[in-house]
C-alpha positions in Angstrom: 21.8 -3.8 10.7 21.9 -3.1 6.8 18.4 -1.6 5.9 19.0 -0.1 2.4 21.7 0.5 -0.1 21.9 3.7 -2.4 24.5 3.4 -5.1 25.3 4.5 -8.7 24.8 2.2 -11.6 25.2 3.3 -15.2 25.4 7.0 -13.9 21.8 6.6 -12.2 21.1 6.7 -8.5 19.5 3.5 -7.4 18.1 2.2 -4.1 17.9 -1.3 -3.0 16.2 -2.9 0.2 18.7 -5.0 1.8 16.2 -7.6 3.3 15.0 -5.2 6.1 12.1 -6.1 8.1 10.3 -2.8 7.8 11.2 -2.2 4.1 12.0 0.8 1.8 9.0 2.8 0.6 8.9 5.0 -2.6 6.6 7.9 -2.9 4.0 7.6 -5.8 3.7 10.0 -8.4 0.2 9.6 -10.1 -0.9 6.0 -10.3 1.1 2.7 -9.9 0.0 -0.9 -10.4 -0.1 -3.1 -7.3 0.0 -6.9 -6.9 -1.6 -9.0 -4.1 0.6 -8.8 -1.0 2.0 -5.4 -1.7 2.4 -3.0 1.0 1.9 1.0 1.0 1.8 3.8 3.3 -1.0 6.5 3.4 -0.7 8.9 6.3 0.6 7.0 9.4 -1.3 4.0 8.2 0.3 0.8 6.7 -1.8 -1.4 4.4 -1.5 -4.7 2.4 -3.5 -5.4 -0.6 -5.0 -8.9 -0.6 -7.2 -10.7 -3.2 -10.7 -11.7 -2.4 -10.6 -14.9 -0.5 -11.8 -18.0 -2.2 -15.2 -19.0 -1.4 -15.2 -21.7 1.5 -18.9 -21.8 2.2 -20.9 -25.0 1.5 -21.7 -28.0 3.4 -19.4 -30.1 5.5 -18.9 -33.7 4.6 -21.7 -34.7 7.4 -24.1 -32.3 5.4 -23.8 -29.5 8.0 -23.8 -25.8 6.8 -21.8 -23.0 8.3 -23.9 -19.9 8.8 -22.1 -16.3 8.8 -22.8 -12.8 7.7 -23.7 -12.4 4.2 -21.1 -11.9 1.7 -20.8 -9.2 -0.8 -19.1 -9.4 -4.1 -15.6 -7.5 -3.8 -12.8 -7.0 -6.0 -10.0 -6.8 -3.3 -9.6 -6.3 0.4 -7.2 -4.0 2.4 -5.6 -5.1 5.6 -4.3 -2.6 8.1 -0.9 -3.6 9.4 -0.2 -2.6 13.0 2.9 -2.1 14.7 4.6 -5.5 15.3 3.0 -6.8 12.1 -0.4 -7.8 13.4 -3.4 -7.3 11.2 -5.8 -4.4 12.2 -8.9 -3.6 10.2 -9.7 -5.7 7.1 -11.9 -3.8 4.6 -13.4 -5.4 1.4 -14.2 -3.0 -1.5 -17.8 -2.5 -2.2 -17.3 -2.5 -5.9 -14.1 -2.1 -7.9 -12.6 1.0 -5.8 -11.9 2.1 -2.3 -11.0 5.6 -1.3 -8.8 6.2 1.7 -8.7 9.6 3.6 -9.3 11.5 6.5 -12.9 12.3 5.7 -15.6 11.3 3.1 -14.0 8.2 1.9 -14.6 4.4 2.3 -11.9 4.1 4.8 -11.6 7.1 7.0 -8.8 7.9 9.7 -9.9 11.3 11.3 -7.1 11.4 13.8 -4.3 10.9 11.4 -2.8 14.3 10.9 -0.7 13.1 8.2 -3.5 11.8 6.1 -5.4 14.2 3.5 -9.2 14.5 3.3 -9.1 12.3 0.1 -5.7 10.8 0.1 -5.5 7.8 -2.3 -7.7 5.3 -4.1 -7.2 1.7 -5.0 -9.1 0.4 -8.1 -9.4 -3.1 -9.8 -9.2 -2.5 -13.6 -9.4 -5.4 -15.8 -8.0 -7.8 -13.2 -5.3 -5.3 -12.2 -5.0 -3.3 -9.1 -4.2 0.5 -9.3 -3.2 2.7 -6.6 -3.6 6.5 -7.2 -2.2 9.4 -5.3 -4.5 12.4 -5.2 -1.3 14.7 -5.3 -1.6 15.4 -1.7 1.1 17.1 0.4 2.3 14.0 2.4 2.1 11.6 -0.4 1.5 7.8 -0.8 4.4 5.4 -0.6 4.8 1.7 -2.0 7.1 -0.8 -0.5 9.9 -1.5 -2.9 10.1 -5.2 -4.1 13.2 -4.6 -6.4 15.9 -2.1 -7.0 14.6 1.3 -8.0 16.3 4.2 -10.0 15.8 7.4 -8.4 15.4 11.0 -9.9 15.8 14.2 -8.4 13.0 15.1 -6.2 11.9 11.6 -5.4 11.1 10.7 -1.7 12.0 7.4 0.3 10.9 6.2 3.6 13.7 4.1 5.3 12.6 3.1 8.6 10.9 6.0 10.0 13.1 8.7 8.3 11.8 10.6 5.1 14.5 11.2 2.6 14.3 13.6 -0.4 16.7 12.6 -3.2 18.9 15.5 -4.5 21.0 14.6 -7.4 23.8 17.0 -8.3 24.0 17.0 -12.2 27.3 19.0 -12.2 
């Protein structure tokens, strides 16, 4: 019933997610740091960044080994989150970076009309995860975890509504 709150604090417009199920998303300018579990929007796709799972291979107590597909070293994985919260695709980075886009990337969505050819990149740098928006038309959006001060020209997704912040300085 109450998704987000926009208010002024100290002369600055601030947005706060009020515990909504779908979240409030803020448009990235340049690069931002992500943490495991963070969600972001690229095109019409919702993703969650997860760390590489801990190795669970080895033998059982009775000495039996579980065989599976080969494991490749990976810095992180992305999970596509489907409507209703189910996990869609899970993609592991083959190296330290993964590029998302409509074409020529590591993860492509050719039918997503809101996705740019080279939309954004996720990189692991010195143990930190960095999301870089490639200055594309529709933007990349990160789910807010805390209150966020807003500036003129910022964009927010609240539910399925895109809002542009226009602050009157007069």
